[in-house]
C-alpha positions in Angstrom: 0.1 -0.2 0.2 1.2 3.6 -0.8 0.1 5.8 1.6 -0.4 9.5 -0.3 -1.1 12.0 1.2 -3.6 15.5 0.3 -2.4 19.1 1.1 -5.1 21.1 -0.2 -7.4 24.4 1.5 -10.0 24.4 -1.6 -12.4 21.0 -1.3 -13.2 21.5 -5.0 -9.6 20.6 -5.9 -9.1 18.3 -2.7 -12.2 16.3 -3.7 -10.8 16.0 -7.4 -7.4 15.2 -6.3 -8.9 12.7 -4.9 -11.3 11.3 -7.3 -8.7 10.8 -9.3 -5.8 9.0 -7.4 -8.6 6.6 -6.4 -9.6 6.4 -10.3 -5.6 6.1 -10.5 -5.8 2.8 -8.5 -8.2 1.1 -10.5 -6.7 1.8 -13.2 -3.1 -0.3 -12.0 -4.4 -2.2 -9.0 -1.9 0.4 -7.0 -3.8 0.6 -3.5 -3.2 3.7 -2.3 -3.7 5.1 1.9 -4.7 8.8 1.6 -4.6 11.4 3.8 -6.4 15.1 2.9 -4.5 18.5 4.9 -6.0 21.6 4.7 -2.7 24.1 5.3 0.7 23.2 5.5 0.7 23.4 9.1 -1.6 20.2 9.8 1.0 18.1 7.9 4.4 18.8 9.3 2.7 19.1 13.0 4.4 15.5 14.1 5.4 14.6 11.0 7.0 11.5 11.2 8.0 9.6 8.0 5.2 8.2 7.5 4.4 9.2 3.8 5.5 7.9 -0.1 4.0 10.6 -1.9 2.5 14.3 -0.9 0.2 16.3 -3.4 1.6 19.5 -2.1 -0.9 23.2 -2.5 1.6 25.8 -2.9 -0.6 28.9 -1.5 -1.7 28.6 1.2 -3.0 30.8 4.5 -1.6 29.3 7.5 1.7 27.7 5.6 2.5 27.7 2.7 3.1 24.2 0.2 7.5 25.3 -0.5 7.5 26.4 3.7 5.7 23.2 4.7 8.3 20.8 2.0 11.8 22.8 3.2 10.2 21.1 7.1 9.6 17.7 5.7 13.4 17.8 4.1 14.8 18.0 7.7 13.8 14.8 7.9 12.5 13.3 5.1 14.8 13.1 2.1 12.7 10.3 0.6 9.1 11.3 0.5 8.0 12.1 -3.4 6.9 15.9 -3.3 4.4 17.0 -6.3 3.4 20.6 -6.2 -0.1 21.4 -6.4 0.1 25.0 -8.0 -1.5 27.3 -11.5 2.2 29.1 -11.0 4.9 27.6 -12.9 7.7 30.4 -11.6 7.7 28.1 -8.3 9.6 25.9 -10.3 13.5 26.8 -9.1 12.6 26.4 -5.1 10.6 23.7 -6.1 14.5 21.7 -7.1 15.7 22.8 -3.6 13.0 20.8 -1.6 14.0 18.0 -4.5 10.1 18.1 -5.7 9.9 15.4 -8.2 6.8 18.0 -10.5 4.6 19.9 -10.7 1.1 19.1 -11.2 -1.0 22.8 -13.2 -3.7 24.0 -12.0 -6.2 23.3 -13.8 -5.7 19.4 -13.2 -6.3 17.1 -16.1 -6.0 13.5 -15.0 -4.0 12.5 -18.3 -0.8 14.7 -17.1 -2.2 13.2 -13.3 -2.0 10.2 -13.9 1.8 10.5 -16.1 3.1 12.0 -12.6 2.2 9.4 -10.6 3.8 7.1 -12.3 6.8 8.6 -12.3 6.0 8.7 -8.5 5.9 5.5 -8.4 9.2 4.4 -10.2 11.2 6.3 -7.1 9.6 5.1 -4.6 10.0 2.0 -5.7 13.9 2.4 -7.1 14.9 3.6 -3.8 12.9 1.6 -1.0 15.1 -0.9 -0.5 18.1 0.9 0.6 16.3 3.4 3.0 15.9 2.8 6.5 14.3 5.1 9.8 15.5 6.0 12.8 13.9 7.1 15.3 14.9 11.0 15.8 13.9 13.2 19.0 11.1 14.5 16.7 10.1 11.9 15.0 11.0 9.1 12.9 13.0 10.1 9.6 14.1 8.2 6.5 17.5 8.0 5.8 19.3 6.3 2.1 22.0 4.0 3.6 23.7 4.7 0.3 23.9 9.3 1.2 25.6 7.8 5.1 29.7 8.5 5.5 29.8 6.5 9.2 29.3 6.9 12.0 30.2 7.5 14.7 29.5 6.5 18.4 30.3 9.3 21.3 29.1 7.9 24.3 26.0 7.1 24.6 25.3 8.9 20.8 25.6 8.4 17.4 26.6 11.2 15.1 25.4 10.0 11.3 27.4 11.4 8.8 25.8 12.5 5.3 25.8 13.6 2.5 23.5 16.0 3.0 25.2 17.1 6.7 25.2 15.5 9.8 23.0 14.6 12.8 22.7 12.7 16.4 21.2 11.0 17.8 20.7 8.4 21.5 21.8 5.3 20.1 24.3 2.0 20.8 26.5 1.3 17.6 25.7 -2.3 17.7 21.4 -1.3 17.2 23.2 -0.3 13.3 26.2 -2.6 12.4 23.9 -6.6 11.6 21.5 -3.8 10.1 23.8 -2.4 7.6 27.0 -5.1 7.2 25.2 -6.5 3.5 25.1 -2.6 2.3 28.8 -2.4 3.0 29.3 -1.2 6.0 32.6 -2.6 8.6 33.1 -1.5 11.9 36.9 -0.3 12.1 37.2 -0.3 15.2 34.8 0.3 18.5 34.0 3.6 17.5 33.4 3.7 14.0 30.9 2.2 11.2 32.3 2.9 7.9 30.7 3.2 4.5 33.4 1.6 2.3 31.8 3.1 -0.6 32.9 6.2 0.4 36.9 4.9 1.8 38.9 7.0 -0.8 42.4 5.9 0.3 44.0 3.9 4.1 47.5 4.8 5.5 49.1 5.3 8.7 46.5 3.5 10.5 43.6 4.8 9.8 40.6 5.1 6.5 40.2 8.7 4.9 36.0 9.4 4.8 35.0 12.2 3.4 38.1 14.8 4.4 38.6 13.2 8.2 41.1 10.6 9.5 38.8 7.4 11.5 41.3 5.2 12.5 41.6 0.9 12.1 42.3 -1.0 15.6 45.0 -2.9 15.1 42.9 -6.6 15.8 40.8 -5.3 12.9 42.8 -3.8 10.4 43.9 -7.7 8.9 39.6 -7.9 7.9 39.4 -4.2 7.6 41.5 -4.5 4.6 40.4 -7.9 3.3 36.4 -6.9 3.5 37.6 -3.3 1.4 39.4 -5.1 -1.2 36.3 -7.6 -2.2 34.6 -4.7 -2.4 36.6 -2.8 -4.5 36.8 -6.0 -6.2 33.4 -6.0 -7.5 32.8 -2.9 -8.0 
């Protein structure tokens, strides 16, 4: 089932989009759970990365769609966002929040169904490499391929990713087994590294994203063997 949100303050357009999704469901065999919000602040309040696709109106009274999308992207890098608008001039700002597409009012079913095809294609392409991480403010979806490494610091874990750094309260062992099939290796008790981003090894440390991460003596041979196997498989 695909969780889809409609964020639209006008009841007429919300009803039309719901009708189009239900028609697409019948034709395609994809099943949707539809949730409707009347403003950007409704969907961002307590957002928990629960949606696969968000159809977001841009012009709303309390919180506009672009601001809502920016807040959602801080927690969820993978939800597919499509804007509903009659002003295509918003396209450039849309790239900043990785919007997949625009549905231009008045909405035609044919154009809408084509865009929904694209959205579902993106979901299927990325869903196998997504993990969910419990954050103080909700659940964050993270693409495994975007993780450089994870650092243990006291009772916290620091995630270093292509989208920036964030910290959660957890143990490194909580993620070691989960990420092992994706070419992550524990170089010492404090680091779980993505072999994809290892730029080299020197002076007993691996180089990732401009940082030197120590490799423990006990793990050095196993680390080098894992790195060699990974590079051979490229």
